[in-house]
PDB file of the backbone (N, CA, C, O) and the ligand in Angstrom, with CONECT records:
HET     CU  A 101       1
ATOM      1  N   MET A   1      85.264  40.992 285.397  1.00  0.00           N
ATOM      2  CA  MET A   1      84.876  39.566 285.201  1.00  0.00           C
ATOM      3  C   MET A   1      84.942  39.258 283.720  1.00  0.00           C
ATOM      4  O   MET A   1      85.398  38.174 283.356  1.00  0.00           O
ATOM      5  N   ARG A   2      84.511  40.156 282.845  1.00  0.00           N
ATOM      6  CA  ARG A   2      84.570  39.845 281.400  1.00  0.00           C
ATOM      7  C   ARG A   2      86.095  39.771 280.967  1.00  0.00           C
ATOM      8  O   ARG A   2      86.532  38.889 280.228  1.00  0.00           O
ATOM      9  N   ASN A   3      86.820  40.749 281.487  1.00  0.00           N
ATOM     10  CA  ASN A   3      88.310  40.663 281.179  1.00  0.00           C
ATOM     11  C   ASN A   3      88.911  39.325 281.631  1.00  0.00           C
ATOM     12  O   ASN A   3      89.688  38.692 280.917  1.00  0.00           O
ATOM     13  N   THR A   4      88.525  38.935 282.817  1.00  0.00           N
ATOM     14  CA  THR A   4      89.181  37.671 283.429  1.00  0.00           C
ATOM     15  C   THR A   4      88.885  36.463 282.429  1.00  0.00           C
ATOM     16  O   THR A   4      89.712  35.591 282.162  1.00  0.00           O
ATOM     17  N   VAL A   5      87.716  36.525 281.962  1.00  0.00           N
ATOM     18  CA  VAL A   5      87.212  35.410 281.023  1.00  0.00           C
ATOM     19  C   VAL A   5      88.112  35.436 279.783  1.00  0.00           C
ATOM     20  O   VAL A   5      88.707  34.440 279.374  1.00  0.00           O
ATOM     21  N   ILE A   6      88.171  36.693 279.193  1.00  0.00           N
ATOM     22  CA  ILE A   6      89.046  36.900 278.013  1.00  0.00           C
ATOM     23  C   ILE A   6      90.471  36.445 278.139  1.00  0.00           C
ATOM     24  O   ILE A   6      91.041  35.758 277.291  1.00  0.00           O
ATOM     25  N   VAL A   7      91.027  36.895 279.309  1.00  0.00           N
ATOM     26  CA  VAL A   7      92.391  36.621 279.651  1.00  0.00           C
ATOM     27  C   VAL A   7      92.578  35.016 279.737  1.00  0.00           C
ATOM     28  O   VAL A   7      93.497  34.428 279.167  1.00  0.00           O
ATOM     29  N   ALA A   8      91.601  34.394 280.514  1.00  0.00           N
ATOM     30  CA  ALA A   8      91.679  33.037 280.625  1.00  0.00           C
ATOM     31  C   ALA A   8      91.514  32.274 279.281  1.00  0.00           C
ATOM     32  O   ALA A   8      92.107  31.207 279.121  1.00  0.00           O
ATOM     33  N   ALA A   9      90.762  32.771 278.364  1.00  0.00           N
ATOM     34  CA  ALA A   9      90.563  32.170 277.081  1.00  0.00           C
ATOM     35  C   ALA A   9      91.862  32.393 276.226  1.00  0.00           C
ATOM     36  O   ALA A   9      92.275  31.508 275.476  1.00  0.00           O
ATOM     37  N   MET A  10      92.453  33.528 276.352  1.00  0.00           N
ATOM     38  CA  MET A  10      93.710  33.731 275.647  1.00  0.00           C
ATOM     39  C   MET A  10      94.796  32.854 276.088  1.00  0.00           C
ATOM     40  O   MET A  10      95.494  32.231 275.287  1.00  0.00           O
ATOM     41  N   ALA A  11      94.953  32.800 277.443  1.00  0.00           N
ATOM     42  CA  ALA A  11      96.014  31.987 278.060  1.00  0.00           C
ATOM     43  C   ALA A  11      95.800  30.533 277.581  1.00  0.00           C
ATOM     44  O   ALA A  11      96.797  29.900 277.234  1.00  0.00           O
ATOM     45  N   ALA A  12      94.617  29.969 277.535  1.00  0.00           N
ATOM     46  CA  ALA A  12      94.304  28.612 277.216  1.00  0.00           C
ATOM     47  C   ALA A  12      94.646  28.498 275.711  1.00  0.00           C
ATOM     48  O   ALA A  12      95.266  27.516 275.304  1.00  0.00           O
ATOM     49  N   LEU A  13      94.260  29.466 274.898  1.00  0.00           N
ATOM     50  CA  LEU A  13      94.564  29.436 273.454  1.00  0.00           C
ATOM     51  C   LEU A  13      96.108  29.325 273.157  1.00  0.00           C
ATOM     52  O   LEU A  13      96.541  28.567 272.290  1.00  0.00           O
ATOM     53  N   PHE A  14      96.883  30.107 273.912  1.00  0.00           N
ATOM     54  CA  PHE A  14      98.281  30.121 273.717  1.00  0.00           C
ATOM     55  C   PHE A  14      99.055  29.159 274.650  1.00  0.00           C
ATOM     56  O   PHE A  14     100.285  29.129 274.628  1.00  0.00           O
ATOM     57  N   SER A  15      98.356  28.411 275.433  1.00  0.00           N
ATOM     58  CA  SER A  15      98.929  27.545 276.417  1.00  0.00           C
ATOM     59  C   SER A  15      99.961  28.204 277.261  1.00  0.00           C
ATOM     60  O   SER A  15     101.023  27.649 277.541  1.00  0.00           O
ATOM     61  N   LEU A  16      99.613  29.479 277.691  1.00  0.00           N
ATOM     62  CA  LEU A  16     100.522  30.103 278.580  1.00  0.00           C
ATOM     63  C   LEU A  16     100.007  30.059 280.011  1.00  0.00           C
ATOM     64  O   LEU A  16      98.795  29.948 280.199  1.00  0.00           O
ATOM     65  N   PRO A  17     100.807  30.136 280.972  1.00  0.00           N
ATOM     66  CA  PRO A  17     100.320  30.227 282.303  1.00  0.00           C
ATOM     67  C   PRO A  17      99.585  31.471 282.546  1.00  0.00           C
ATOM     68  O   PRO A  17      99.954  32.487 281.957  1.00  0.00           O
ATOM     69  N   LEU A  18      98.572  31.507 283.359  1.00  0.00           N
ATOM     70  CA  LEU A  18      97.727  32.702 283.717  1.00  0.00           C
ATOM     71  C   LEU A  18      98.674  33.756 284.318  1.00  0.00           C
ATOM     72  O   LEU A  18      99.429  33.485 285.251  1.00  0.00           O
ATOM     73  N   GLN A  19      98.597  35.043 283.708  1.00  0.00           N
ATOM     74  CA  GLN A  19      99.412  36.084 284.256  1.00  0.00           C
ATOM     75  C   GLN A  19      98.938  36.428 285.721  1.00  0.00           C
ATOM     76  O   GLN A  19      99.742  36.878 286.538  1.00  0.00           O
ATOM     77  N   ALA A  20      97.739  36.226 286.005  1.00  0.00           N
ATOM     78  CA  ALA A  20      97.164  36.486 287.381  1.00  0.00           C
ATOM     79  C   ALA A  20      97.812  35.662 288.495  1.00  0.00           C
ATOM     80  O   ALA A  20      97.835  36.059 289.660  1.00  0.00           O
ATOM     81  N   ALA A  21      98.337  34.501 288.096  1.00  0.00           N
ATOM     82  CA  ALA A  21      98.983  33.632 289.112  1.00  0.00           C
ATOM     83  C   ALA A  21     100.433  34.136 289.419  1.00  0.00           C
ATOM     84  O   ALA A  21     101.047  33.686 290.386  1.00  0.00           O
ATOM     85  N   GLU A  22     100.924  34.992 288.659  1.00  0.00           N
ATOM     86  CA  GLU A  22     102.221  35.500 288.792  1.00  0.00           C
ATOM     87  C   GLU A  22     102.271  36.962 289.246  1.00  0.00           C
ATOM     88  O   GLU A  22     101.708  37.820 288.565  1.00  0.00           O
ATOM     89  N   PRO A  23     102.964  37.297 290.439  1.00  0.00           N
ATOM     90  CA  PRO A  23     102.872  38.708 290.765  1.00  0.00           C
ATOM     91  C   PRO A  23     103.598  39.532 289.835  1.00  0.00           C
ATOM     92  O   PRO A  23     104.476  39.008 289.149  1.00  0.00           O
ATOM     93  N   ALA A  24     103.305  40.913 289.713  1.00  0.00           N
ATOM     94  CA  ALA A  24     103.994  41.707 288.791  1.00  0.00           C
ATOM     95  C   ALA A  24     105.480  41.898 289.349  1.00  0.00           C
ATOM     96  O   ALA A  24     105.734  41.746 290.544  1.00  0.00           O
ATOM     97  N   PRO A  25     106.406  42.228 288.432  1.00  0.00           N
ATOM     98  CA  PRO A  25     107.793  42.389 288.990  1.00  0.00           C
ATOM     99  C   PRO A  25     107.866  43.619 290.023  1.00  0.00           C
ATOM    100  O   PRO A  25     107.068  44.556 289.979  1.00  0.00           O
ATOM    101  N   LEU A  26     108.743  43.531 290.807  1.00  0.00           N
ATOM    102  CA  LEU A  26     108.912  44.520 291.872  1.00  0.00           C
ATOM    103  C   LEU A  26     109.377  45.839 291.279  1.00  0.00           C
ATOM    104  O   LEU A  26     110.122  45.815 290.299  1.00  0.00           O
ATOM    105  N   SER A  27     108.988  46.975 291.808  1.00  0.00           N
ATOM    106  CA  SER A  27     109.530  48.240 291.339  1.00  0.00           C
ATOM    107  C   SER A  27     110.622  48.763 292.317  1.00  0.00           C
ATOM    108  O   SER A  27     110.720  48.340 293.469  1.00  0.00           O
ATOM    109  N   GLN A  28     111.388  49.653 291.812  1.00  0.00           N
ATOM    110  CA  GLN A  28     112.555  50.151 292.630  1.00  0.00           C
ATOM    111  C   GLN A  28     112.232  51.555 293.158  1.00  0.00           C
ATOM    112  O   GLN A  28     111.595  52.378 292.500  1.00  0.00           O
ATOM    113  N   GLY A  29     112.711  51.773 294.382  1.00  0.00           N
ATOM    114  CA  GLY A  29     112.484  53.130 295.017  1.00  0.00           C
ATOM    115  C   GLY A  29     113.419  53.388 296.057  1.00  0.00           C
ATOM    116  O   GLY A  29     114.148  52.494 296.485  1.00  0.00           O
ATOM    117  N   GLU A  30     113.446  54.592 296.506  1.00  0.00           N
ATOM    118  CA  GLU A  30     114.218  55.053 297.684  1.00  0.00           C
ATOM    119  C   GLU A  30     113.389  55.731 298.740  1.00  0.00           C
ATOM    120  O   GLU A  30     112.642  56.671 298.470  1.00  0.00           O
ATOM    121  N   VAL A  31     113.535  55.245 299.929  1.00  0.00           N
ATOM    122  CA  VAL A  31     112.625  55.703 301.048  1.00  0.00           C
ATOM    123  C   VAL A  31     113.005  57.219 301.402  1.00  0.00           C
ATOM    124  O   VAL A  31     114.175  57.542 301.603  1.00  0.00           O
ATOM    125  N   ARG A  32     111.990  58.085 301.463  1.00  0.00           N
ATOM    126  CA  ARG A  32     112.244  59.478 301.803  1.00  0.00           C
ATOM    127  C   ARG A  32     111.726  59.651 303.228  1.00  0.00           C
ATOM    128  O   ARG A  32     112.340  60.345 304.038  1.00  0.00           O
ATOM    129  N   LYS A  33     110.609  59.025 303.527  1.00  0.00           N
ATOM    130  CA  LYS A  33     110.006  59.277 304.837  1.00  0.00           C
ATOM    131  C   LYS A  33     109.142  58.135 305.146  1.00  0.00           C
ATOM    132  O   LYS A  33     108.610  57.485 304.245  1.00  0.00           O
ATOM    133  N   ILE A  34     108.969  57.845 306.507  1.00  0.00           N
ATOM    134  CA  ILE A  34     108.128  56.811 306.988  1.00  0.00           C
ATOM    135  C   ILE A  34     107.246  57.322 308.102  1.00  0.00           C
ATOM    136  O   ILE A  34     107.722  58.048 308.975  1.00  0.00           O
ATOM    137  N   ASP A  35     105.994  56.970 308.098  1.00  0.00           N
ATOM    138  CA  ASP A  35     105.012  57.392 309.120  1.00  0.00           C
ATOM    139  C   ASP A  35     104.321  56.078 309.568  1.00  0.00           C
ATOM    140  O   ASP A  35     103.284  55.726 309.005  1.00  0.00           O
ATOM    141  N   VAL A  36     104.854  55.365 310.539  1.00  0.00           N
ATOM    142  CA  VAL A  36     104.376  54.105 310.990  1.00  0.00           C
ATOM    143  C   VAL A  36     102.948  54.197 311.491  1.00  0.00           C
ATOM    144  O   VAL A  36     102.138  53.303 311.244  1.00  0.00           O
ATOM    145  N   GLY A  37     102.625  55.319 312.222  1.00  0.00           N
ATOM    146  CA  GLY A  37     101.266  55.548 312.832  1.00  0.00           C
ATOM    147  C   GLY A  37     100.276  55.625 311.765  1.00  0.00           C
ATOM    148  O   GLY A  37      99.235  54.975 311.856  1.00  0.00           O
ATOM    149  N   ALA A  38     100.533  56.409 310.709  1.00  0.00           N
ATOM    150  CA  ALA A  38      99.610  56.543 309.565  1.00  0.00           C
ATOM    151  C   ALA A  38      99.699  55.477 308.536  1.00  0.00           C
ATOM    152  O   ALA A  38      98.941  55.467 307.566  1.00  0.00           O
ATOM    153  N   GLN A  39     100.680  54.516 308.748  1.00  0.00           N
ATOM    154  CA  GLN A  39     100.821  53.441 307.777  1.00  0.00           C
ATOM    155  C   GLN A  39     101.143  54.038 306.384  1.00  0.00           C
ATOM    156  O   GLN A  39     100.617  53.576 305.371  1.00  0.00           O
ATOM    157  N   LYS A  40     101.992  55.045 306.349  1.00  0.00           N
ATOM    158  CA  LYS A  40     102.368  55.564 305.111  1.00  0.00           C
ATOM    159  C   LYS A  40     103.861  55.643 304.913  1.00  0.00           C
ATOM    160  O   LYS A  40     104.610  55.776 305.881  1.00  0.00           O
ATOM    161  N   ILE A  41     104.329  55.559 303.611  1.00  0.00           N
ATOM    162  CA  ILE A  41     105.762  55.729 303.304  1.00  0.00           C
ATOM    163  C   ILE A  41     105.836  56.615 302.048  1.00  0.00           C
ATOM    164  O   ILE A  41     105.037  56.508 301.117  1.00  0.00           O
ATOM    165  N   THR A  42     106.835  57.483 302.087  1.00  0.00           N
ATOM    166  CA  THR A  42     107.090  58.340 300.963  1.00  0.00           C
ATOM    167  C   THR A  42     108.273  57.754 300.219  1.00  0.00           C
ATOM    168  O   THR A  42     109.349  57.566 300.787  1.00  0.00           O
ATOM    169  N   LEU A  43     108.069  57.476 298.976  1.00  0.00           N
ATOM    170  CA  LEU A  43     109.110  56.894 298.136  1.00  0.00           C
ATOM    171  C   LEU A  43     109.404  57.649 296.934  1.00  0.00           C
ATOM    172  O   LEU A  43     108.464  58.107 296.285  1.00  0.00           O
ATOM    173  N   ARG A  44     110.689  57.845 296.539  1.00  0.00           N
ATOM    174  CA  ARG A  44     111.050  58.311 295.286  1.00  0.00           C
ATOM    175  C   ARG A  44     111.239  57.032 294.462  1.00  0.00           C
ATOM    176  O   ARG A  44     112.161  56.242 294.663  1.00  0.00           O
ATOM    177  N   HIS A  45     110.228  56.875 293.451  1.00  0.00           N
ATOM    178  CA  HIS A  45     110.208  55.654 292.824  1.00  0.00           C
ATOM    179  C   HIS A  45     110.552  55.705 291.242  1.00  0.00           C
ATOM    180  O   HIS A  45     110.431  56.746 290.596  1.00  0.00           O
ATOM    181  N   GLY A  46     110.958  54.576 290.723  1.00  0.00           N
ATOM    182  CA  GLY A  46     111.151  54.500 289.296  1.00  0.00           C
ATOM    183  C   GLY A  46     109.831  54.143 288.570  1.00  0.00           C
ATOM    184  O   GLY A  46     108.784  54.138 289.218  1.00  0.00           O
ATOM    185  N   PRO A  47     109.838  53.860 287.329  1.00  0.00           N
ATOM    186  CA  PRO A  47     108.576  53.578 286.643  1.00  0.00           C
ATOM    187  C   PRO A  47     107.914  52.275 287.260  1.00  0.00           C
ATOM    188  O   PRO A  47     108.585  51.295 287.583  1.00  0.00           O
ATOM    189  N   ILE A  48     106.600  52.349 287.388  1.00  0.00           N
ATOM    190  CA  ILE A  48     105.811  51.122 287.931  1.00  0.00           C
ATOM    191  C   ILE A  48     104.895  50.718 286.765  1.00  0.00           C
ATOM    192  O   ILE A  48     103.812  51.259 286.540  1.00  0.00           O
ATOM    193  N   ALA A  49     105.418  49.738 286.057  1.00  0.00           N
ATOM    194  CA  ALA A  49     104.776  49.251 284.878  1.00  0.00           C
ATOM    195  C   ALA A  49     103.303  48.717 285.187  1.00  0.00           C
ATOM    196  O   ALA A  49     102.364  49.017 284.450  1.00  0.00           O
ATOM    197  N   SER A  50     103.162  47.977 286.223  1.00  0.00           N
ATOM    198  CA  SER A  50     101.888  47.314 286.504  1.00  0.00           C
ATOM    199  C   SER A  50     100.703  48.317 286.547  1.00  0.00           C
ATOM    200  O   SER A  50      99.577  48.003 286.161  1.00  0.00           O
ATOM    201  N   ILE A  51     101.029  49.579 287.055  1.00  0.00           N
ATOM    202  CA  ILE A  51      99.956  50.651 287.168  1.00  0.00           C
ATOM    203  C   ILE A  51     100.223  51.763 286.193  1.00  0.00           C
ATOM    204  O   ILE A  51      99.528  52.779 286.233  1.00  0.00           O
ATOM    205  N   GLY A  52     101.205  51.622 285.311  1.00  0.00           N
ATOM    206  CA  GLY A  52     101.432  52.671 284.349  1.00  0.00           C
ATOM    207  C   GLY A  52     101.827  53.966 284.897  1.00  0.00           C
ATOM    208  O   GLY A  52     101.397  55.010 284.406  1.00  0.00           O
ATOM    209  N   MET A  53     102.691  53.944 285.974  1.00  0.00           N
ATOM    210  CA  MET A  53     103.096  55.225 286.595  1.00  0.00           C
ATOM    211  C   MET A  53     104.587  55.607 286.302  1.00  0.00           C
ATOM    212  O   MET A  53     105.496  54.787 286.426  1.00  0.00           O
ATOM    213  N   PRO A  54     104.770  56.832 285.926  1.00  0.00           N
ATOM    214  CA  PRO A  54     106.173  57.225 285.671  1.00  0.00           C
ATOM    215  C   PRO A  54     106.904  57.515 287.036  1.00  0.00           C
ATOM    216  O   PRO A  54     106.275  57.641 288.087  1.00  0.00           O
ATOM    217  N   PRO A  55     108.213  57.607 286.953  1.00  0.00           N
ATOM    218  CA  PRO A  55     109.040  57.981 288.134  1.00  0.00           C
ATOM    219  C   PRO A  55     108.600  59.216 288.749  1.00  0.00           C
ATOM    220  O   PRO A  55     108.298  60.193 288.063  1.00  0.00           O
ATOM    221  N   MET A  56     108.548  59.214 290.110  1.00  0.00           N
ATOM    222  CA  MET A  56     108.223  60.396 290.907  1.00  0.00           C
ATOM    223  C   MET A  56     108.464  60.197 292.390  1.00  0.00           C
ATOM    224  O   MET A  56     108.846  59.112 292.829  1.00  0.00           O
ATOM    225  N   THR A  57     108.251  61.199 293.118  1.00  0.00           N
ATOM    226  CA  THR A  57     108.190  61.028 294.629  1.00  0.00           C
ATOM    227  C   THR A  57     106.795  61.220 295.105  1.00  0.00           C
ATOM    228  O   THR A  57     106.165  62.239 294.822  1.00  0.00           O
ATOM    229  N   MET A  58     106.293  60.232 295.843  1.00  0.00           N
ATOM    230  CA  MET A  58     104.907  60.306 296.395  1.00  0.00           C
ATOM    231  C   MET A  58     104.731  59.486 297.651  1.00  0.00           C
ATOM    232  O   MET A  58     105.608  58.731 298.071  1.00  0.00           O
ATOM    233  N   VAL A  59     103.537  59.671 298.243  1.00  0.00           N
ATOM    234  CA  VAL A  59     103.247  58.988 299.451  1.00  0.00           C
ATOM    235  C   VAL A  59     102.359  57.703 299.088  1.00  0.00           C
ATOM    236  O   VAL A  59     101.383  57.793 298.344  1.00  0.00           O
ATOM    237  N   PHE A  60     102.750  56.577 299.636  1.00  0.00           N
ATOM    238  CA  PHE A  60     101.934  55.441 299.523  1.00  0.00           C
ATOM    239  C   PHE A  60     101.397  54.940 300.842  1.00  0.00           C
ATOM    240  O   PHE A  60     102.025  55.168 301.876  1.00  0.00           O
ATOM    241  N   GLU A  61     100.288  54.281 300.851  1.00  0.00           N
ATOM    242  CA  GLU A  61      99.841  53.567 301.971  1.00  0.00           C
ATOM    243  C   GLU A  61     100.444  52.265 302.055  1.00  0.00           C
ATOM    244  O   GLU A  61     100.781  51.734 300.997  1.00  0.00           O
ATOM    245  N   VAL A  62     100.637  51.659 303.153  1.00  0.00           N
ATOM    246  CA  VAL A  62     101.100  50.353 303.341  1.00  0.00           C
ATOM    247  C   VAL A  62     100.023  49.416 303.779  1.00  0.00           C
ATOM    248  O   VAL A  62      99.183  49.801 304.592  1.00  0.00           O
ATOM    249  N   GLU A  63      99.997  48.175 303.273  1.00  0.00           N
ATOM    250  CA  GLU A  63      98.901  47.248 303.575  1.00  0.00           C
ATOM    251  C   GLU A  63      98.844  46.939 305.000  1.00  0.00           C
ATOM    252  O   GLU A  63      97.765  46.920 305.594  1.00  0.00           O
ATOM    253  N   LYS A  64     100.101  46.664 305.651  1.00  0.00           N
ATOM    254  CA  LYS A  64     100.182  46.377 307.019  1.00  0.00           C
ATOM    255  C   LYS A  64     101.399  47.052 307.625  1.00  0.00           C
ATOM    256  O   LYS A  64     102.434  47.170 306.969  1.00  0.00           O
ATOM    257  N   PRO A  65     101.284  47.504 308.891  1.00  0.00           N
ATOM    258  CA  PRO A  65     102.498  48.324 309.459  1.00  0.00           C
ATOM    259  C   PRO A  65     103.732  47.479 309.527  1.00  0.00           C
ATOM    260  O   PRO A  65     104.836  48.023 309.486  1.00  0.00           O
ATOM    261  N   GLU A  66     103.600  46.077 309.637  1.00  0.00           N
ATOM    262  CA  GLU A  66     104.815  45.303 309.698  1.00  0.00           C
ATOM    263  C   GLU A  66     105.742  45.421 308.524  1.00  0.00           C
ATOM    264  O   GLU A  66     106.920  45.077 308.619  1.00  0.00           O
ATOM    265  N   LEU A  67     105.225  45.903 307.414  1.00  0.00           N
ATOM    266  CA  LEU A  67     106.013  46.156 306.194  1.00  0.00           C
ATOM    267  C   LEU A  67     106.960  47.272 306.343  1.00  0.00           C
ATOM    268  O   LEU A  67     107.879  47.403 305.535  1.00  0.00           O
ATOM    269  N   LEU A  68     106.781  48.146 307.399  1.00  0.00           N
ATOM    270  CA  LEU A  68     107.634  49.219 307.583  1.00  0.00           C
ATOM    271  C   LEU A  68     108.777  48.897 308.669  1.00  0.00           C
ATOM    272  O   LEU A  68     109.667  49.714 308.903  1.00  0.00           O
ATOM    273  N   GLU A  69     108.697  47.724 309.280  1.00  0.00           N
ATOM    274  CA  GLU A  69     109.654  47.367 310.292  1.00  0.00           C
ATOM    275  C   GLU A  69     110.996  47.187 309.616  1.00  0.00           C
ATOM    276  O   GLU A  69     111.086  46.508 308.594  1.00  0.00           O
ATOM    277  N   GLY A  70     112.049  47.788 310.172  1.00  0.00           N
ATOM    278  CA  GLY A  70     113.431  47.675 309.766  1.00  0.00           C
ATOM    279  C   GLY A  70     113.669  48.437 308.454  1.00  0.00           C
ATOM    280  O   GLY A  70     114.658  48.192 307.762  1.00  0.00           O
ATOM    281  N   VAL A  71     112.781  49.341 308.123  1.00  0.00           N
ATOM    282  CA  VAL A  71     113.012  50.202 306.924  1.00  0.00           C
ATOM    283  C   VAL A  71     113.211  51.618 307.420  1.00  0.00           C
ATOM    284  O   VAL A  71     112.460  52.130 308.249  1.00  0.00           O
ATOM    285  N   SER A  72     114.256  52.232 306.878  1.00  0.00           N
ATOM    286  CA  SER A  72     114.605  53.610 307.211  1.00  0.00           C
ATOM    287  C   SER A  72     114.686  54.520 306.030  1.00  0.00           C
ATOM    288  O   SER A  72     114.950  54.086 304.909  1.00  0.00           O
ATOM    289  N   ALA A  73     114.452  55.831 306.289  1.00  0.00           N
ATOM    290  CA  ALA A  73     114.729  56.846 305.264  1.00  0.00           C
ATOM    291  C   ALA A  73     116.073  56.751 304.694  1.00  0.00           C
ATOM    292  O   ALA A  73     117.033  56.540 305.436  1.00  0.00           O
ATOM    293  N   GLY A  74     116.220  56.899 303.357  1.00  0.00           N
ATOM    294  CA  GLY A  74     117.436  56.967 302.714  1.00  0.00           C
ATOM    295  C   GLY A  74     117.811  55.480 302.055  1.00  0.00           C
ATOM    296  O   GLY A  74     118.677  55.346 301.190  1.00  0.00           O
ATOM    297  N   GLU A  75     117.046  54.422 302.583  1.00  0.00           N
ATOM    298  CA  GLU A  75     117.372  53.049 302.043  1.00  0.00           C
ATOM    299  C   GLU A  75     116.740  52.876 300.658  1.00  0.00           C
ATOM    300  O   GLU A  75     115.721  53.469 300.303  1.00  0.00           O
ATOM    301  N   LYS A  76     117.431  52.014 299.908  1.00  0.00           N
ATOM    302  CA  LYS A  76     116.800  51.590 298.643  1.00  0.00           C
ATOM    303  C   LYS A  76     115.827  50.403 298.870  1.00  0.00           C
ATOM    304  O   LYS A  76     116.134  49.538 299.691  1.00  0.00           O
ATOM    305  N   VAL A  77     114.750  50.335 298.226  1.00  0.00           N
ATOM    306  CA  VAL A  77     113.790  49.264 298.413  1.00  0.00           C
ATOM    307  C   VAL A  77     113.247  48.758 297.022  1.00  0.00           C
ATOM    308  O   VAL A  77     113.184  49.478 296.026  1.00  0.00           O
ATOM    309  N   ASN A  78     112.872  47.477 297.069  1.00  0.00           N
ATOM    310  CA  ASN A  78     112.121  46.912 295.998  1.00  0.00           C
ATOM    311  C   ASN A  78     110.683  46.858 296.635  1.00  0.00           C
ATOM    312  O   ASN A  78     110.510  46.558 297.816  1.00  0.00           O
ATOM    313  N   PHE A  79     109.714  47.155 295.810  1.00  0.00           N
ATOM    314  CA  PHE A  79     108.330  47.069 296.303  1.00  0.00           C
ATOM    315  C   PHE A  79     107.284  46.732 295.283  1.00  0.00           C
ATOM    316  O   PHE A  79     107.429  46.889 294.071  1.00  0.00           O
ATOM    317  N   GLN A  80     106.228  46.261 295.871  1.00  0.00           N
ATOM    318  CA  GLN A  80     104.971  45.946 295.001  1.00  0.00           C
ATOM    319  C   GLN A  80     103.814  46.959 295.400  1.00  0.00           C
ATOM    320  O   GLN A  80     103.610  47.230 296.583  1.00  0.00           O
ATOM    321  N   VAL A  81     103.126  47.463 294.455  1.00  0.00           N
ATOM    322  CA  VAL A  81     102.017  48.395 294.737  1.00  0.00           C
ATOM    323  C   VAL A  81     100.755  47.921 294.044  1.00  0.00           C
ATOM    324  O   VAL A  81     100.785  47.393 292.932  1.00  0.00           O
ATOM    325  N   GLN A  82      99.695  48.117 294.705  1.00  0.00           N
ATOM    326  CA  GLN A  82      98.379  47.810 294.154  1.00  0.00           C
ATOM    327  C   GLN A  82      97.583  49.213 294.037  1.00  0.00           C
ATOM    328  O   GLN A  82      97.645  50.050 294.938  1.00  0.00           O
ATOM    329  N   GLN A  83      96.893  49.388 292.956  1.00  0.00           N
ATOM    330  CA  GLN A  83      96.028  50.545 292.922  1.00  0.00           C
ATOM    331  C   GLN A  83      94.640  50.218 293.251  1.00  0.00           C
ATOM    332  O   GLN A  83      94.085  49.302 292.644  1.00  0.00           O
ATOM    333  N   GLN A  84      94.001  50.916 294.201  1.00  0.00           N
ATOM    334  CA  GLN A  84      92.582  50.683 294.448  1.00  0.00           C
ATOM    335  C   GLN A  84      91.932  52.095 294.322  1.00  0.00           C
ATOM    336  O   GLN A  84      91.955  52.888 295.263  1.00  0.00           O
ATOM    337  N   GLY A  85      91.382  52.361 293.189  1.00  0.00           N
ATOM    338  CA  GLY A  85      90.784  53.672 292.916  1.00  0.00           C
ATOM    339  C   GLY A  85      91.864  54.666 292.891  1.00  0.00           C
ATOM    340  O   GLY A  85      92.776  54.562 292.071  1.00  0.00           O
ATOM    341  N   SER A  86      91.810  55.680 293.792  1.00  0.00           N
ATOM    342  CA  SER A  86      92.805  56.709 293.858  1.00  0.00           C
ATOM    343  C   SER A  86      93.908  56.384 294.984  1.00  0.00           C
ATOM    344  O   SER A  86      94.800  57.175 295.291  1.00  0.00           O
ATOM    345  N   ARG A  87      93.732  55.141 295.545  1.00  0.00           N
ATOM    346  CA  ARG A  87      94.690  54.746 296.734  1.00  0.00           C
ATOM    347  C   ARG A  87      95.858  53.881 296.018  1.00  0.00           C
ATOM    348  O   ARG A  87      95.616  53.056 295.137  1.00  0.00           O
ATOM    349  N   TYR A  88      97.013  54.140 296.452  1.00  0.00           N
ATOM    350  CA  TYR A  88      98.117  53.270 296.087  1.00  0.00           C
ATOM    351  C   TYR A  88      98.692  52.631 297.352  1.00  0.00           C
ATOM    352  O   TYR A  88      99.190  53.304 298.255  1.00  0.00           O
ATOM    353  N   ILE A  89      98.601  51.336 297.372  1.00  0.00           N
ATOM    354  CA  ILE A  89      98.924  50.565 298.577  1.00  0.00           C
ATOM    355  C   ILE A  89     100.103  49.573 298.346  1.00  0.00           C
ATOM    356  O   ILE A  89     100.047  48.680 297.501  1.00  0.00           O
ATOM    357  N   VAL A  90     101.123  49.783 299.117  1.00  0.00           N
ATOM    358  CA  VAL A  90     102.346  48.938 298.979  1.00  0.00           C
ATOM    359  C   VAL A  90     102.006  47.563 299.689  1.00  0.00           C
ATOM    360  O   VAL A  90     101.610  47.539 300.854  1.00  0.00           O
ATOM    361  N   THR A  91     102.158  46.567 299.028  1.00  0.00           N
ATOM    362  CA  THR A  91     101.733  45.239 299.526  1.00  0.00           C
ATOM    363  C   THR A  91     102.984  44.399 299.808  1.00  0.00           C
ATOM    364  O   THR A  91     102.871  43.325 300.400  1.00  0.00           O
ATOM    365  N   GLU A  92     104.142  44.850 299.410  1.00  0.00           N
ATOM    366  CA  GLU A  92     105.430  44.141 299.594  1.00  0.00           C
ATOM    367  C   GLU A  92     106.496  45.093 299.560  1.00  0.00           C
ATOM    368  O   GLU A  92     106.517  45.964 298.691  1.00  0.00           O
ATOM    369  N   LEU A  93     107.445  44.991 300.499  1.00  0.00           N
ATOM    370  CA  LEU A  93     108.544  46.007 300.611  1.00  0.00           C
ATOM    371  C   LEU A  93     109.764  45.290 301.065  1.00  0.00           C
ATOM    372  O   LEU A  93     109.716  44.647 302.113  1.00  0.00           O
ATOM    373  N   GLN A  94     110.888  45.351 300.341  1.00  0.00           N
ATOM    374  CA  GLN A  94     112.110  44.636 300.652  1.00  0.00           C
ATOM    375  C   GLN A  94     113.243  45.706 300.578  1.00  0.00           C
ATOM    376  O   GLN A  94     113.412  46.400 299.576  1.00  0.00           O
ATOM    377  N   VAL A  95     113.994  45.792 301.684  1.00  0.00           N
ATOM    378  CA  VAL A  95     115.200  46.693 301.622  1.00  0.00           C
ATOM    379  C   VAL A  95     116.257  46.050 300.801  1.00  0.00           C
ATOM    380  O   VAL A  95     116.538  44.856 300.899  1.00  0.00           O
ATOM    381  N   VAL A  96     116.831  46.879 299.992  1.00  0.00           N
ATOM    382  CA  VAL A  96     117.968  46.351 298.991  1.00  0.00           C
ATOM    383  C   VAL A  96     119.260  46.488 299.799  1.00  0.00           C
ATOM    384  O   VAL A  96     119.683  47.596 300.128  1.00  0.00           O
ATOM    385  N   LYS A  97     119.890  45.331 300.120  1.00  0.00           N
ATOM    386  CA  LYS A  97     121.122  45.360 300.909  1.00  0.00           C
ATOM    387  C   LYS A  97     122.294  45.824 299.939  1.00  0.00           C
ATOM    388  O   LYS A  97     123.444  45.930 300.367  1.00  0.00           O
TER     389      LYS A  97
HETATM  390 CU    CU A 101     104.124  57.639 291.892  1.00  0.00          CU2+
END
């Protein structure tokens, strides 16, 4: 809450649009494994600036199973991830054609 107020004050001060209104840029990855039942996806991903994560291969949760539709292992994807405590949740997933 306090941070929100500070960010809002700074945005007003510099007449910039609020960062919160804009989603973080998508991160790049390659699909290693998909588990639709468990709503999980294993990605070899590049750096994720929004959560300060270096490149690695790891398992993510997906916000909803529909995100995994039409996605296969081996495909390159752009994705958005949100950190909730120790959970990393993919909220957007696009196959790179
Ligand atoms: Cu990671």
